[in-house]
C-alpha positions as CSV (number, residue, x, y, z in Angstrom):
1,M,-28.0,-15.2,-19.9
2,A,-24.7,-16.7,-18.9
3,S,-24.6,-18.9,-15.9
4,K,-22.7,-17.7,-12.8
5,P,-19.2,-19.0,-12.8
6,D,-18.6,-21.7,-10.2
7,Y,-15.6,-19.9,-8.7
8,I,-17.7,-17.0,-7.3
9,D,-18.0,-17.4,-3.5
10,D,-21.5,-16.6,-2.2
11,Q,-20.1,-16.3,1.3
12,Y,-18.1,-13.2,0.3
13,T,-20.4,-10.2,1.0
14,A,-20.1,-6.5,1.9
15,T,-19.8,-7.4,5.5
16,D,-16.4,-8.9,4.7
17,I,-15.1,-5.5,3.6
18,Q,-13.2,-4.0,6.5
19,V,-13.2,-0.2,6.9
20,L,-10.2,1.2,8.9
21,E,-10.8,4.7,10.2
22,G,-8.5,7.3,11.6
23,M,-5.5,6.2,13.7
24,E,-6.3,2.5,13.3
25,A,-5.5,2.7,9.6
26,V,-2.2,4.4,10.4
27,R,-1.2,1.7,12.9
28,R,-2.2,-1.1,10.6
29,R,-0.4,0.3,7.6
30,P,2.3,2.7,8.9
31,G,4.4,2.3,5.7
32,M,1.7,4.1,3.7
33,Y,2.3,7.2,5.9
34,I,6.0,7.2,6.8
35,G,7.5,4.9,4.2
36,S,8.9,2.2,6.5
37,T,9.1,1.0,10.1
38,D,12.9,0.8,10.2
39,Q,15.3,3.5,11.2
40,R,14.2,5.7,8.3
41,G,10.6,5.6,9.5
42,L,11.8,6.3,13.1
43,H,13.6,9.4,11.8
44,H,10.6,10.4,9.7
45,L,8.5,10.9,12.9
46,I,11.0,13.5,14.1
47,F,11.2,15.3,10.7
48,E,7.3,15.5,10.6
49,I,7.2,17.5,13.8
50,V,10.2,19.6,13.1
51,D,8.8,20.4,9.6
52,N,5.7,21.8,11.3
53,S,7.9,24.2,13.3
54,V,9.8,25.2,10.2
55,D,6.5,26.0,8.5
56,E,5.9,28.4,11.4
57,F,9.2,30.0,10.5
58,M,8.3,30.3,6.9
59,A,5.1,31.9,7.8
60,G,7.0,34.5,9.8
61,F,6.1,33.5,13.3
62,C,9.1,31.4,14.6
63,S,12.8,32.1,15.1
64,S,14.1,28.9,16.8
65,V,13.5,25.2,17.1
66,E,15.0,23.0,19.8
67,I,15.1,19.2,19.3
68,T,16.0,16.9,22.3
69,L,16.5,13.2,22.0
70,N,16.1,11.7,25.5
71,E,17.7,8.7,27.1
72,D,14.6,6.6,26.7
73,G,14.3,7.3,23.0
74,S,11.5,9.9,23.4
75,V,11.8,13.1,21.3
76,R,11.0,16.7,22.4
77,V,10.5,19.4,19.8
78,Q,9.9,22.9,21.0
79,D,9.4,26.1,18.9
80,D,8.5,29.7,19.5
81,G,5.8,29.9,16.9
82,R,2.2,30.9,17.4
83,G,1.2,27.7,19.1
84,I,-1.5,25.2,18.0
85,P,-4.9,26.8,18.3
86,V,-6.7,25.8,21.5
87,D,-10.2,27.0,20.8
88,K,-13.0,24.6,19.7
89,H,-13.0,23.5,16.1
90,P,-16.4,24.1,14.5
91,T,-16.5,20.7,12.7
92,T,-14.9,18.2,15.1
93,G,-16.3,19.9,18.2
94,V,-13.0,19.5,20.1
95,S,-10.0,21.8,20.5
96,G,-7.6,22.6,17.7
97,V,-4.9,20.7,19.6
98,E,-7.0,17.5,19.7
99,T,-8.2,18.0,16.1
100,V,-4.6,18.3,14.8
101,M,-3.3,15.4,16.9
102,T,-6.1,12.8,16.3
103,T,-7.6,13.6,12.9
104,L,-6.0,12.8,9.5
105,H,-6.0,15.5,6.9
106,A,-6.6,18.2,9.5
107,G,-4.3,21.2,9.5
108,G,-3.8,24.9,8.8
109,K,-2.2,24.4,5.4
110,F,-5.1,23.8,3.2
111,G,-6.8,27.2,3.0
112,G,-3.7,29.3,2.6
113,K,-4.6,31.8,5.3
114,A,-2.5,30.4,8.2
115,Y,0.4,29.3,6.0
116,T,1.2,31.0,2.7
117,V,4.1,28.5,2.2
118,S,4.5,25.1,3.9
119,G,6.1,21.8,3.4
120,G,3.2,19.8,4.9
121,L,0.4,19.5,2.4
122,H,-1.7,16.6,3.5
123,G,-2.4,17.4,7.2
124,V,-1.3,14.0,8.4
125,G,2.1,14.8,10.0
126,A,1.3,15.3,13.7
127,S,-1.6,12.9,13.8
128,V,0.5,10.1,12.2
129,V,3.3,10.7,14.8
130,N,0.7,10.5,17.5
131,A,-0.8,7.3,16.1
132,L,2.7,5.6,16.0
133,S,3.8,6.7,19.5
134,E,3.3,5.0,22.8
135,H,2.8,8.3,24.4
136,T,2.5,11.9,23.2
137,M,2.3,15.1,25.2
138,V,1.5,18.5,23.7
139,E,2.1,21.8,25.4
140,V,1.0,25.1,23.9
141,R,2.1,28.5,25.2
142,R,-0.4,31.3,24.6
143,G,-0.6,34.5,26.6
144,S,-0.2,33.7,30.2
145,R,-1.3,30.1,29.9
146,I,0.3,26.8,29.2
147,Y,-2.2,24.3,27.7
148,Y,-1.4,20.6,27.8
149,Q,-2.9,17.3,26.7
150,D,-1.8,13.7,26.7
151,F,-2.3,11.0,24.0
152,S,-1.4,7.4,23.5
153,R,-1.3,5.5,20.2
154,G,-3.4,8.2,18.6
155,K,-6.1,8.3,21.3
156,R,-6.8,11.1,23.8
157,Q,-5.9,10.3,27.3
158,T,-6.8,13.6,29.0
159,D,-8.8,16.6,28.1
160,L,-7.0,19.8,27.1
161,K,-6.1,21.6,30.3
162,F,-4.2,24.7,31.2
163,R,-2.4,26.4,34.0
164,R,-1.6,30.0,34.5
165,V,2.0,31.0,34.9
166,R,3.7,33.9,36.7
167,K,5.1,36.8,34.7
168,D,8.6,36.0,35.8
169,E,8.1,32.4,34.5
170,L,6.6,33.2,31.1
171,D,6.1,36.5,29.3
172,E,2.6,37.1,28.2
173,S,3.7,37.7,24.6
174,E,5.6,34.4,24.5
175,T,4.0,31.7,22.4
176,G,5.0,28.3,21.0
177,T,4.4,24.6,20.8
178,T,6.2,21.7,22.5
179,I,5.5,18.1,21.4
180,T,7.1,15.2,23.2
181,F,6.6,11.7,21.8
182,L,7.9,8.1,22.4
183,P,7.9,6.0,19.2
184,D,6.0,2.8,19.7
185,K,8.2,-0.3,19.9
186,E,5.3,-2.4,18.7
187,I,5.6,-0.5,15.3
188,F,9.3,0.0,14.9
189,Y,11.3,-3.1,14.5
190,E,14.6,-1.1,14.3
191,Y,14.6,1.2,17.3
192,E,17.9,2.9,16.8
193,Y,18.6,6.6,16.0
194,D,21.5,7.8,13.9
195,F,23.1,11.0,15.2
196,N,24.8,11.9,12.0
197,T,21.7,11.5,9.8
198,L,19.7,13.7,12.2
199,I,22.2,16.5,12.4
200,Q,22.7,16.5,8.6
201,R,18.9,17.0,8.1
202,F,18.7,19.8,10.7
203,K,21.8,21.5,9.2
204,E,20.2,21.3,5.8
205,M,17.0,22.9,7.2
206,A,18.9,25.8,8.7
207,Y,20.7,26.4,5.4
208,L,17.4,26.5,3.6
209,N,15.9,29.0,6.1
210,K,18.4,31.7,6.8
211,G,17.8,33.3,10.1
212,L,16.3,30.2,11.7
213,Q,18.2,28.7,14.6
214,I,18.0,24.9,15.1
215,K,19.4,23.4,18.2
216,F,19.8,19.6,18.6
217,T,20.7,17.8,21.8
218,S,21.0,14.1,22.2
219,R,21.1,12.2,25.5
220,Y,20.5,9.0,23.7
221,H,23.6,6.7,23.9
222,A,25.6,9.7,25.2
223,S,28.8,7.7,25.4
224,R,28.6,6.8,21.8
225,W,27.9,10.4,20.7
226,P,30.2,12.5,22.7
227,N,29.6,15.6,20.6
228,N,26.0,15.4,21.5
229,Q,24.9,19.1,20.9
230,Q,24.8,21.0,17.7
231,T,23.3,24.4,16.9
232,F,22.8,25.6,13.3
233,Y,22.2,29.2,12.2
234,F,23.2,30.5,8.8
235,D,22.8,34.2,7.8
236,G,24.1,33.2,4.3
237,G,21.4,30.6,3.7
238,I,21.9,28.4,0.7
239,A,25.0,30.4,-0.4
240,S,26.6,29.1,2.8
241,F,25.3,25.7,1.9
242,V,27.2,25.8,-1.4
243,T,30.3,27.1,0.3
244,N,30.1,24.1,2.7
245,L,29.6,21.6,-0.2
246,N,32.7,23.0,-1.9
247,Q,34.9,23.2,1.1
248,N,37.1,20.2,0.0
249,R,37.3,21.3,-3.6
250,D,39.4,24.0,-5.5
251,V,36.8,26.6,-6.6
252,I,36.9,28.6,-9.9
253,H,35.5,31.7,-8.3
254,S,35.8,32.8,-4.7
255,A,32.2,33.2,-3.7
256,P,28.9,31.6,-4.8
257,I,26.7,33.4,-7.3
258,Y,23.5,34.1,-5.2
259,V,20.0,35.4,-6.0
260,E,16.8,35.7,-4.2
261,R,13.5,37.1,-5.7
262,H,10.0,37.5,-4.2
263,L,7.6,37.2,-7.2
264,D,4.0,38.2,-7.6
265,G,1.7,35.4,-6.3
266,G,3.9,34.7,-3.3
267,T,6.5,32.5,-5.0
268,I,10.1,32.9,-3.7
269,V,13.0,31.8,-5.9
270,E,16.4,31.3,-4.4
271,A,19.6,30.0,-6.1
272,A,23.3,29.7,-5.3
273,L,25.9,28.2,-7.6
274,Q,29.7,27.9,-7.7
275,Y,32.1,26.2,-10.0
276,N,35.0,24.0,-8.9
277,D,37.7,22.1,-10.7
278,S,36.1,18.7,-10.4
279,F,34.5,16.8,-13.2
280,N,31.1,16.2,-11.5
281,E,27.8,18.0,-11.2
282,F,26.2,18.2,-7.8
283,V,22.9,20.1,-7.6
284,H,20.4,20.1,-4.8
285,S,16.8,21.2,-5.4
286,F,14.2,22.0,-2.8
287,A,10.5,23.0,-2.9
288,N,9.1,24.4,0.3
289,C,12.2,22.9,2.0
290,I,11.4,19.5,0.7
291,N,14.3,17.8,-1.0
292,T,13.1,17.1,-4.5
293,I,15.7,14.4,-5.3
294,D,14.1,13.7,-8.7
295,G,14.2,17.4,-9.7
296,G,11.2,18.9,-11.4
297,T,10.3,22.2,-13.2
298,H,12.6,24.3,-11.0
299,I,15.6,22.3,-12.1
300,T,14.5,22.5,-15.7
301,G,14.3,26.3,-15.5
302,F,17.7,26.5,-13.7
303,R,19.4,24.4,-16.3
304,S,17.9,26.3,-19.3
305,A,19.0,29.7,-17.8
306,L,22.5,28.4,-17.2
307,T,23.0,27.0,-20.7
308,R,21.5,30.0,-22.5
309,V,23.3,32.7,-20.6
310,L,26.8,31.0,-20.7
311,N,26.4,30.5,-24.5
312,D,25.3,34.1,-25.0
313,Y,28.2,35.4,-22.9
314,G,30.7,33.1,-24.6
315,R,29.6,34.3,-28.1
316,K,29.5,37.9,-27.1
317,Q,33.1,37.8,-25.7
318,N,34.3,35.6,-28.6
319,L,35.3,32.9,-26.2
320,I,33.1,30.5,-28.3
321,K,34.3,31.0,-31.9
322,E,31.9,31.5,-34.7
323,N,32.6,28.1,-36.3
324,E,32.3,26.2,-32.9
325,P,29.2,24.6,-31.6
326,N,27.2,25.9,-28.7
327,L,27.9,24.4,-25.2
328,A,25.6,21.6,-24.3
329,G,23.8,21.5,-21.0
330,E,26.1,18.8,-19.6
331,E,29.1,20.8,-20.5
332,T,27.9,23.9,-18.6
333,R,27.3,21.8,-15.5
334,E,30.6,20.0,-15.2
335,G,32.2,21.0,-11.9
336,L,29.0,22.9,-10.8
337,T,27.7,22.9,-7.2
338,A,24.4,24.5,-6.8
339,V,21.3,24.7,-4.6
340,I,17.9,25.8,-6.0
341,S,15.1,26.5,-3.5
342,V,11.6,27.6,-4.4
343,K,8.8,28.4,-1.9
344,L,5.3,28.6,-3.3
345,T,1.8,28.7,-2.1
346,D,0.4,25.7,-4.0
347,P,3.2,23.2,-4.8
348,Q,2.3,20.3,-6.9
349,F,4.4,17.2,-6.3
350,E,4.4,14.1,-8.4
351,G,3.4,11.3,-6.0
352,Q,3.1,11.1,-2.2
353,T,6.9,10.9,-1.8
354,K,7.2,14.6,-3.0
355,N,10.4,13.7,-4.9
356,K,9.6,15.8,-8.0
357,L,8.0,19.3,-8.4
358,G,5.4,19.5,-11.1
359,N,4.3,23.2,-11.2
360,P,4.6,24.2,-14.9
361,E,4.8,28.0,-14.1
362,V,7.9,27.5,-11.9
363,S,10.2,26.7,-14.8
364,N,9.8,30.1,-16.4
365,Q,10.0,31.8,-13.0
366,V,13.3,30.2,-12.1
367,Q,14.7,30.6,-15.6
368,S,14.0,34.3,-15.6
369,V,15.4,35.0,-12.1
370,V,18.6,32.9,-12.6
371,A,19.3,34.2,-16.1
372,E,19.1,37.8,-14.9
373,A,21.4,37.2,-11.9
374,L,23.9,35.2,-13.9
375,Q,24.1,37.8,-16.7
376,Y,24.8,40.6,-14.1
377,Y,27.5,38.4,-12.5
378,L,29.3,37.6,-15.8
379,E,29.3,41.2,-16.9
380,D,30.6,42.5,-13.6
381,N,33.3,39.7,-13.0
382,P,35.0,39.2,-16.4
383,A,38.0,37.3,-15.0
384,D,35.8,34.7,-13.2
385,S,33.5,34.6,-16.2
386,K,36.3,33.7,-18.6
387,R,37.5,30.9,-16.3
388,I,34.0,29.5,-16.1
389,V,33.4,29.5,-19.9
390,E,36.9,28.1,-20.5
391,K,36.1,25.2,-18.1
392,C,32.9,24.5,-20.0
393,L,34.8,24.5,-23.3
394,T,37.4,22.1,-21.8
395,A,34.4,19.9,-20.7
396,Q,33.1,20.1,-24.3
397,R,36.4,18.8,-25.8
398,A,36.6,16.1,-23.2
399,R,33.0,15.1,-23.8
400,E,33.8,14.7,-27.5
401,A,36.8,12.6,-26.7
402,A,34.7,10.5,-24.4
403,R,32.1,10.0,-27.1
404,K,34.7,8.8,-29.5
405,A,36.0,6.4,-26.8
406,R,32.5,5.1,-26.3
407,D,32.1,4.6,-30.0
408,L,35.4,2.8,-30.1
409,I,34.3,0.4,-27.4
410,I,31.0,-0.3,-29.2
411,R,32.7,-0.9,-32.5
412,K,35.4,-3.1,-30.8
413,N,32.7,-5.2,-29.1
414,A,30.7,-5.5,-32.3
415,M,33.9,-6.8,-34.1
416,D,34.7,-9.2,-31.2
417,G,31.2,-10.6,-31.4
418,G,28.8,-10.6,-28.5
419,G,30.4,-7.6,-26.9
420,L,31.1,-9.0,-23.5
421,P,34.6,-8.7,-22.0
422,G,36.9,-11.6,-22.4
423,K,37.6,-12.2,-18.7
424,L,33.9,-12.4,-17.9
425,A,32.7,-15.8,-16.9
426,D,29.0,-15.2,-17.5
427,C,26.1,-17.1,-16.0
428,S,23.5,-19.1,-18.0
429,E,20.4,-17.5,-16.5
430,K,18.9,-14.8,-18.7
431,N,16.6,-13.1,-16.2
432,P,18.5,-10.2,-14.7
433,A,16.5,-10.3,-11.5
434,L,18.1,-13.8,-10.8
435,C,21.6,-12.9,-12.0
436,E,24.6,-11.8,-9.9
437,L,27.9,-10.3,-11.1
438,Y,30.9,-10.6,-8.8
439,L,33.6,-8.0,-9.3
440,V,36.6,-9.9,-7.9
441,E,40.0,-8.5,-7.0
442,G,42.7,-10.2,-8.9
443,D,43.0,-13.0,-11.5
444,S,43.9,-15.6,-8.8
445,A,40.8,-15.0,-6.7
446,G,38.8,-14.6,-9.9
447,G,39.8,-18.2,-10.9
448,T,38.8,-19.5,-7.5
449,A,35.5,-17.8,-7.7
450,K,34.8,-19.2,-11.2
451,S,35.5,-22.7,-9.9
452,G,33.3,-22.3,-6.8
453,R,30.3,-20.3,-8.2
454,D,26.8,-21.4,-9.1
455,R,27.3,-21.2,-12.9
456,R,23.5,-20.8,-13.5
457,T,23.1,-17.5,-11.7
458,Q,26.6,-16.1,-10.7
459,A,28.9,-14.4,-13.2
460,I,32.5,-13.5,-12.3
461,L,34.6,-10.6,-13.6
462,P,38.2,-10.5,-12.3
463,L,39.6,-7.0,-12.0
464,W,43.4,-6.8,-12.1
465,G,45.0,-4.3,-9.8
466,K,43.5,-1.0,-8.6
467,I,41.1,0.7,-11.0
468,L,41.3,4.4,-11.9
469,N,40.3,7.0,-9.3
470,V,37.5,8.6,-11.3
471,E,37.3,11.5,-8.8
472,K,40.5,12.8,-10.4
473,A,39.9,11.8,-14.1
474,R,37.7,13.0,-16.9
475,A,35.4,10.7,-18.8
476,D,37.7,10.2,-21.8
477,K,40.6,9.0,-19.6
478,M,38.2,6.8,-17.5
479,L,36.8,5.1,-20.6
480,S,40.4,4.2,-21.7
481,H,40.9,2.1,-18.5
482,D,40.5,-1.6,-19.2
483,G,38.9,-2.5,-15.8
484,I,36.3,0.2,-16.0
485,R,35.5,-0.6,-19.7
486,S,35.0,-4.2,-18.7
487,M,32.6,-3.3,-15.9
488,I,30.6,-1.0,-18.1
489,T,30.3,-3.6,-20.9
490,A,29.5,-6.5,-18.5
491,I,26.7,-4.6,-16.7
492,G,25.3,-3.4,-20.0
493,A,23.3,-0.4,-18.6
494,G,25.5,2.4,-20.0
495,L,26.7,5.2,-17.7
496,D,26.1,8.8,-16.8
497,D,23.3,10.5,-18.9
498,D,23.0,7.3,-21.0
499,L,22.5,5.0,-18.0
500,D,19.3,2.9,-18.3
501,V,18.9,0.7,-15.2
502,A,16.3,-1.4,-17.1
503,R,19.2,-2.6,-19.4
504,A,21.3,-3.9,-16.5
505,R,22.2,-7.6,-17.0
506,Y,22.4,-8.3,-13.3
507,H,20.3,-7.1,-10.4
508,R,23.1,-7.9,-7.9
509,I,26.5,-6.5,-8.5
510,I,28.8,-7.7,-5.7
511,I,32.1,-6.2,-5.0
512,M,34.4,-8.9,-3.6
513,T,37.8,-7.8,-2.5
514,D,40.4,-8.9,0.1
515,A,39.9,-8.1,3.7
516,D,43.0,-5.9,3.9
517,V,44.0,-2.3,3.3
518,D,44.6,-2.8,-0.4
519,G,41.2,-4.6,-0.7
520,S,39.5,-1.7,1.1
521,H,41.1,0.8,-1.3
522,I,40.0,-1.1,-4.4
523,R,36.5,-1.4,-3.0
524,T,36.4,2.3,-2.4
525,L,37.7,3.0,-6.0
526,I,34.9,0.8,-7.4
527,L,32.3,2.5,-5.2
528,T,33.5,5.9,-6.3
529,F,33.0,4.9,-9.9
530,F,29.5,3.7,-9.2
531,F,28.6,6.7,-7.2
532,R,29.8,9.2,-9.8
533,H,28.8,7.4,-13.0
534,M,26.2,4.7,-12.2
535,R,24.5,6.1,-9.1
536,E,21.1,4.8,-10.2
537,L,22.3,1.3,-9.7
538,I,23.0,2.1,-6.1
539,E,19.6,3.9,-5.7
540,H,17.8,0.8,-7.1
541,G,19.6,-1.4,-4.6
542,Y,21.7,-3.3,-7.1
543,V,25.2,-2.8,-5.6
544,Y,26.5,-5.0,-2.7
545,I,29.7,-5.7,-0.8
546,A,30.7,-9.3,-0.1
547,Q,31.9,-10.2,3.4
548,P,34.7,-12.8,3.2
549,P,35.9,-14.2,6.5
550,L,38.9,-12.9,8.4
551,Y,39.7,-16.2,10.2
552,K,39.3,-19.9,9.8
553,T,39.6,-21.7,13.1
554,T,39.9,-25.5,13.3
555,A,39.3,-27.4,16.5
556,G,39.4,-31.1,16.0
557,R,37.0,-32.0,13.2
558,D,35.1,-28.7,13.6
559,T,35.7,-25.7,11.4
560,F,34.6,-22.2,12.2
561,Y,34.7,-19.0,10.1
562,T,34.6,-15.5,11.7
563,Y,34.2,-12.2,10.0
564,S,35.5,-9.7,12.5
565,E,38.1,-9.4,15.3
566,G,35.3,-9.3,17.9
567,E,33.7,-12.4,16.5
568,Q,37.0,-14.2,16.6
569,E,37.7,-13.2,20.2
570,G,34.3,-14.6,21.2
571,M,35.0,-17.8,19.3
572,M,38.3,-18.2,21.1
573,V,36.5,-17.9,24.5
574,Q,34.1,-20.7,23.5
575,L,37.0,-22.9,22.4
576,K,39.3,-22.3,25.3
577,S,38.9,-25.9,26.7
578,R,39.8,-27.5,23.3
579,R,43.3,-29.1,23.2
580,T,44.2,-28.3,19.6
581,V,43.1,-25.1,17.9
582,N,44.5,-24.0,14.6
583,I,43.9,-20.5,13.4
584,Q,44.3,-19.2,9.9
585,R,44.2,-15.4,9.2
586,Y,43.1,-14.8,5.6
587,K,45.0,-12.0,4.0
588,G,43.3,-12.4,0.7
589,L,40.6,-14.3,-1.2
590,G,43.2,-16.3,-3.1
591,E,44.1,-18.1,0.1
592,M,40.8,-19.9,0.1
593,N,40.0,-22.8,-2.2
594,A,36.8,-22.8,-4.3
595,E,34.8,-24.8,-1.7
596,Q,35.7,-22.5,1.1
597,L,35.0,-19.4,-0.9
598,W,31.6,-20.7,-1.9
599,E,30.5,-21.7,1.6
600,T,31.7,-18.5,3.3
601,T,31.2,-15.8,0.8
602,M,29.1,-16.9,-2.2
603,D,26.5,-19.4,-1.1
604,P,23.2,-17.4,-0.9
605,E,22.1,-19.7,2.0
606,Q,25.0,-18.8,4.2
607,R,26.8,-15.6,2.9
608,T,26.5,-12.1,4.3
609,L,26.0,-9.2,1.8
610,L,26.0,-5.5,2.6
611,Q,23.7,-3.5,0.4
612,V,25.1,-0.2,-0.6
613,T,22.7,2.7,-0.1
614,I,22.7,6.5,-0.5
615,E,20.9,7.8,2.6
616,D,22.2,11.3,2.1
617,A,23.6,12.3,-1.2
618,A,25.1,15.5,0.0
619,N,27.0,13.8,2.8
620,A,28.1,11.0,0.5
621,D,29.4,13.5,-2.1
622,E,31.4,15.3,0.7
623,V,32.9,12.0,1.9
624,F,33.9,10.9,-1.6
625,S,35.4,14.3,-2.4
626,T,37.3,14.4,0.9
627,L,38.8,10.9,0.6
628,M,39.3,10.6,-3.2
629,G,39.9,14.2,-4.3
630,D,43.0,16.2,-4.9
631,I,43.1,18.3,-1.7
632,V,45.2,16.7,1.0
633,A,44.3,18.8,4.1
634,P,40.7,17.7,4.4
635,R,41.7,14.0,3.9
636,R,44.3,14.4,6.6
637,N,41.9,16.0,9.0
638,F,39.3,13.3,8.3
639,I,41.8,10.6,9.1
640,Q,43.0,12.4,12.3
641,T,39.4,12.8,13.4
642,H,38.3,9.2,12.8
643,A,41.6,7.3,13.4
644,L,40.6,6.1,16.9
645,E,37.3,4.6,15.5
646,V,39.3,2.0,13.5
647,K,39.1,-1.4,15.2
648,N,41.4,-3.4,13.0
649,L,44.2,-2.1,10.7
650,D,46.6,-4.1,8.6
651,I,49.9,-2.4,8.0
């Protein structure tokens, strides 16, 4: 018998295994339940409670939800649903209110009786919000009574009580739930709400649930958010959603193609789609009002229906000639804006994040519903149908031209040997996780950056002039642009459908442009390219923006760098007693020598980098289309609306 290894610790016994139960587990590991304890986690608490109210609407018992963000940061969510049950629960021995608020995996969404369709599946929403809040108060309106109970950090503070109300105060038939909670500052290190993020989510929920009214009022930082009240109600549902997404684009047909079907088994399939003259596909998918950003079986069914029906119609009408190939899926989706929403009794999501729907039966259900509706539309609207198919055929020709351009790039790189662009000054490190690529505006600044960099981990790629605006260009034209080809080749991950993040040669891609209007424009053009053709690099956190200084201030032997007008003003206040103060305003990176560029902008120990994120893909898509698209009016309106927010403008 083998002897016991000497590294086994006899002092480590079962008593050392700690068991966290209930709310204590949530407070010790909040990230497991809400993702993070930053602003996103803070917003997540609100969405959990609002989602419960939306579930009441989907069950047919609610018509409105009111969300109020108070001055102290507390949140009040009120609905006119059935109200949380107040009778004693047979297992927990306490009221339904207390069970829901203090017990994980307790809710009305497991058995399928109280909720046929719901977004909440795990029964942790309200209890997690309660656990992560300093104070929570629940009010339930049922009959002629208002029930109420207080909690703190997941624990009951009072028993469930009630008071009777007069008939003129509350109708006996009026029901609903009001939950008010104050997120715990011991948990959330970033205690700051974002008004735009919140209203975007509530607007989206109203689109997905036509007939539901969602009202949001914010008293939090009222001076910062002057337009502090928004009400959303859409009779058109997701068809209105698509119209809104396409508002800054020229559309191929005037109204979205829309279908809604209630199928046997309780599944509801809803889809809306509309083509525009852009070169990008933008499709939202939802399952039980949850944004499935990674798609799933409902997207598979939708795409199959679209490709099959358009090819069948094109052949039937002789728009696709006998000797021509069928349209590929990507070609039928160029310029497509669509929203697909399914509601089902037993959704199966891949992972706790619910980013991808896995129900296999949904693919055929969506395919059948969308195919039938699309066939009817094409037959009944021949002029629109012809424009749609011709756009797809144009995309097919452009895709073939782009393929030839890619092949040419690959062949040219192979002949050149090594395949990397000539202007790239690569780093010596081979581990991508340790490598950085600086995309630098201009050859002059590029030369300075090459001299000042850490050659082991930092690569430099100078970009001459402004790159192509890919919002207005097809793939074949884009691939003929030297600067874009150089970026694609240097990064090494491919692009569009061929993008593989695992092949990226650098895990930090840093955009470094001048701190002036031209520099901002170039930065926006580069970001537009990444957003449209290498979005996964952004989603993986690989794209950054460098922050070069605006000013260099010298006082005697001391040198100070400042990065904003406000910071410079503060510096001048501190230096007001110095006799000689010299100020240099940097108009470009080329005005700094290699040492200055290193210590201010490139030194990992001192620099400031802004990581580019995509918090809301729909909002980001709208902004890029507005600022970089062909239509002038929306861009002018955007500038007029936000002009006063600009703190510093170089002209």
